[in-house]
Structures are given as C-alpha cells and as structure tokens.
N, C-alpha and C positions, 0 to 999 in steps of 0.2 A: 627710706624716703617716703614722704607723704605726697600724694598726687591728688589734686582736685580736678574734676571735669565740669565745665560749664558750657553746654552746647549752645546756649542762647544768651551770652553776656549782654550787658546793656550799659548805657550811661543813664544813671538815675537823676532826673531833674526834680528835686524835692522843693516844693514851694508851699508857703502859707499865704492865704488870701483872707483878709478880714471881711466878714459879711459877704461871702461868695453869692453871686446871683446868676442863675441860669439865663441865657439869652442876652446878657449884657457884657460889655467889656469890663473885665476885672483886672486889677493890678496887684502884683505880689507885694507882700510885706517883708518876706524873707525868701531867699532862694539859695540852693546848695546843689552842686553837681558832683556826683560820686560815681566811680565804677560800680556796677551792680551785677547781679546774678548770684545764685545761691552758692555755687562752688567758689566763686571769687570772694564772697563774703567770708566763707569758712577759711580760705587761705589768709585773708587779711587779719582775722581775729587770731588765728594760729600764730601769725607773725607778731602780733601785739603781745602774745604770750611767750615769745621767744622761740617759737618752733618753726623751722623752715619748711616750705612746701613748694612744689612746682604746680602752677596753674595751667591746665590744658584747656583748650577751647578753640573756637573759630572766631575770626575777626574779619569784618568786611567794611570797606569804605573809610571815610574820614572818622566816623564814630568808632570803628574798630581800632584805628590807629591811636585815637585818644584814650580808649579803654586800656590799651597796652601801656601807653605812656604813664597813665595815672597809677596803675597797679605796680609798675616797676619803680615809680617814684616812692611808693609806699613800702618798697623792699621785698615785694613778692616776685619770684622768678616766673616769667610768662613764657610759655611754649605754645604759641597759638598757630593755627593753620590758616593761611590767608584764603579768603573766599571772594570770588569776583562778582557773583550774582546777588545784588542787593546790598544793604548796609546793616551793620549791627544796630541793635535796637536803641531807641531813646524811650525811656519809661517816665511818664509824668506821675509824680506822687503828690497829692494834695493833702498835706499833713494837718491842715486846719479842719478837715473833715475826715476823721480817722478811718483808714481803710479804703479811701477813694483813690483809685489809680487808673491810668490809661497806659497800657503796655503795648509797645510795638510788636510786630510779628517776627522780625529778624530775617536774615538772609536765607537764600535757598542753599541747602547743603546737598551736593550731588554724591553719587556713589564713590567717586574718587576721593572726595573729602572724608567720607566715612572710613574708607580703607586706610587713608593716611592716619586717622585717629587710632584705628585698630593697631597699626604698626607701632605707633608711639607707646601704646599700652602693652604691647607684647614684650617689653623689656622688664615688666614688673615681676618680682620674685618674692620668695619667702622673706617676711620681715617688712615688706613694703605695705603701705596703707593707701587705699584708693577710696575717694569720696565722690560718689555720683550724686549730683544735686540739681534739682530744678527741672524746668520744662525743656522741651525740645522744639526746634522749628517744625512747622507743619510738613516740611519736605522730608523729614526723617521718619523711619519706621518706628512704631510705638513699642517695639520689642528690642530697641537698641541697647538698653541697659542689660536686658537678659542675654543678648548676644555677647556683650562685653564680659559678663560674669561667666558665661559658658566657656569663653576662650581662656579665662584665667583659672578655671576649676582645677583644683589639685595642686596649685602652686604655693599655697600658704599665704596668699595675699589677704589682708584684713580689709573687708569692704563695708563701707557705710553707704546707705541709700536714703536720700531725702527727696521723695517724689510722690506723686499722687496717682490714684486709680491704677490703671493697667501697668504703667511704668514701674509701680511698686509691687503689685501683686505678681507680676510676671517673673520677678527675680527671687521670690521667697524659696523656691525649691533648691536654689544654690546656696542657701544658708548664709545670708549676709550677717556680718558681725553686729551691725546696728541698722535699724530703720527708725525714722523719726517722723511719723505722721503727726499732725495736730488732731485734736479731738473731733473736729468737723470732718476731716479727711478719713479718719478711722471709722467714724459713724457712717460715712457715705459708702465705704467699702462693704460694710456689713448690713446696711439698710437700717441703721438705728440712730436715734437722736441721743447724743451723749453730752451731758452738761456738768456732771460732777466727777470727781476723781474716782469715787466708788463705782460709778457706772462704766468708767473707762477700763477698769482692771480686767474684767472677764474678756473683753475684746482684745486687749493687749496680749492676754494669754492665748487667745485664738490665733493671733498673728504669729506667736511663737510656735504653736502647733503646726502652722503652715510652713515653718522653716526658719524664721528669723531668730537669731541667738538672743538679741537684746532689742526690746521695743521701748523706745523713749517717746512719750506722748506729751507734746506741749499744749497747754491750755490757756495761754495768755494770762488774764487776770485771775484765773482759777488755779494756777500753779502747774504742776507736771507730775507724771507718773512714769516709773521705769519698771517694766517686767524684765528682770535680769536673767542671764544665762544660768546663774547659780541657784535659781528657784526662788529668789527673794523678790518681794515687791517693795519698791521705794516710792514714796510720794511726798510732796511738799506743796504748801500754799505758795502763792506768788510773794516774793519779798516786797516789803513796803517801799514805795518810791513813786515819783511822778512820771507818768508816761509822757515822753517827749517825742519819740520817733520809733514806731514799731517795726520799721523796715530793717530786715536783717536780724531780728531777735531770734527767730528759729534757727537760722544758720549759725548764729553765735552760740546757741545751745549745743549744736553738733560739735563745733570747734572746742567748746569748753569740755564736753564729755570726752572727746578724743584726747585732748591734752591731759585731762585728769587721769584717764585710763593709762596713758603712756607713762605718766609720772609714777603712779603707785600700783597699777594693776588691781585696783580695788573699785568695785562697782558703786558702792555708796559714795566714795569720794568723787568718782567720775560723774555721778548723777548730780551731786550738789555743785560741782564745778560747772556742769552744763546749765543748771538753773541760774547760777550766779552770772555766768557769761550772757545768757539770753536776757536776763533782767537788766544787767548793766547796760547792754546796748539799747534796750527799750527806754532807759532813763537818760540816754545821751543823744546829742544831735547826730553823732556819727557812731561807727562801730566802736565797741567798748575797748578801752585800753586795759593793760594788765592791772594798773592801779585801781581803776574803776571796778574791775571784776573781783579783785581781792577785797575791796571795801565791801561789796555786796556779800561775798562769801563770808566775811568776818562777822556780819551781823545777822546771818541766817540762824534759824532756831534749832538746827541739827546738833549744835555743839552741846 
C-alpha cells in the first residue's frame, strides 16, 4: 500500500484577477477551489494513474471537513486525525501573477496528535511506500520527518520525501528512496545559485553522498535532473506546452516517478514519467489526468 502524509493540508482557492491593483478592490475573473497540500496532490495524481493510496493527515474545523469530503469525492481514501485547536488552511493562489500565494498557517498539532499519527504509521511493513511531503504547522517539531523515518528503519518501507531545508536534510541519514528538491531549494541547502541542469548535477550527487538513494530535481521551465541510485544521471528539458497552473506540478512529478518505478522498476522510465506528470499538471487547470500525462510522455524527446 502507498501512504501519503500531509501534515498541513489546505483548501486551495485559485483565482485570476485581470489587471490586479494593490490597495484597491479587485474582482476575480475565474476561481477554483481544490483540496491542497503536497501529499494530497501526490495521492490524487496517483489515483488518476490508477494507483490506490491512503492519505494521512490532520483536519480541523469546517475547512478540514471540506478537504476530506473533496478528496474522498476524487476517490482517495482519507485517514485523517481530527484536531480541535484551529482550522485547516485556506491558501489563496493568484494564478494571473505566477507564483503569488498567501498561505494559511494551519491548526495547532499537540503531542497527542503526533502520537496518533505515529501509531497509524506503525503498521507499515516491507513492500509499503510512504511519501512525506510538504510543510508542517509551526506547532510541530522540525525533526518530525526524521522521527518517522527512524521509527520505520529496517522495515523495508520505501520512503520518498519532498520537503525543504532541515525537514529534508534531517532525514538523509536514513537513506530515503527518493528526495525531490527543486533547484532553488537544492541551492539553498548548499549555499549555491543553481540555474542550469549542468550546475544541478554535482549538488544532486552531494545529496546522494549524504544518504539519499535517488535525487530528483525539478527546475520548472528548465526541465529536471535525476541522480539515480544506479549511478546514472538523467536529465531532460521541460516539455513544450503552455503554463496554465503551476500549483501541484512538483507533487505530480513525485507521483509520476513513483508510478513509473512501480510499473517497470526502471529509473529512466520513472524519471520521464515524473517529468511528464509534472508538466501535464502545469499545462492543466487541475492536477493531470492519466490521458494528459500519457500525451506529454508520448511527445517527449527521450524516445
């Protein structure tokens, strides 16, 4: 079974505003509300690819109830822990100004909630896949991913981590199967500015030396790089297409990679499936469907 963990899920309110002006009342030209959070996005794209998963997380207030309702409506199994202090986030995404977001802080997770999550994860065994993705509420310790991986050490669970800074570097000693920083995040960890795929490669290898089996680096319009466990480096430019909505593209890349690996156990195929899934979501209003992913995969230059 595949499990995803989203400690800080959200309702994403995605709007476009023509000619946005600060300090004035603006009205939306389009609006869309979707369940959000990196782990949930991974679960939803896996589901679109026909792969079942269980989404773990915390839910608080009316927004938490709506997140659960929406993801279950999409066919994802939700196993959320109720939280009473605060509400699950609403994140505002202004897609007419690319990359402009206002994200909520999320509910307070107490020690009891953390222990409940640890108990749910304690059932994982060899053959299971765990995807730890995204930010954590301020109330949680920043080594929570590390604690989870320490508790699962030696069980044969395949773990992927998509996180930033200490959340990511703290887990490397436990040899995650996959980590997926973007080039900005990778550069921030090593104090370097990375703009080309060639510049990314040595730093991806450094992250392998620190413990990660596979390092998949997303670079938006510049493509992607994979430093694979088999010693190979795979790279690809971004597929051609019109950017419609970048929200969830990186999470879709994780889902595509995991789906590709599970299908063929081949790193090259997994890499290009990841790139295709990430790009297909970026070219779509919502997270990519199987048909959209297959269409992008089919026109990529690796063939």
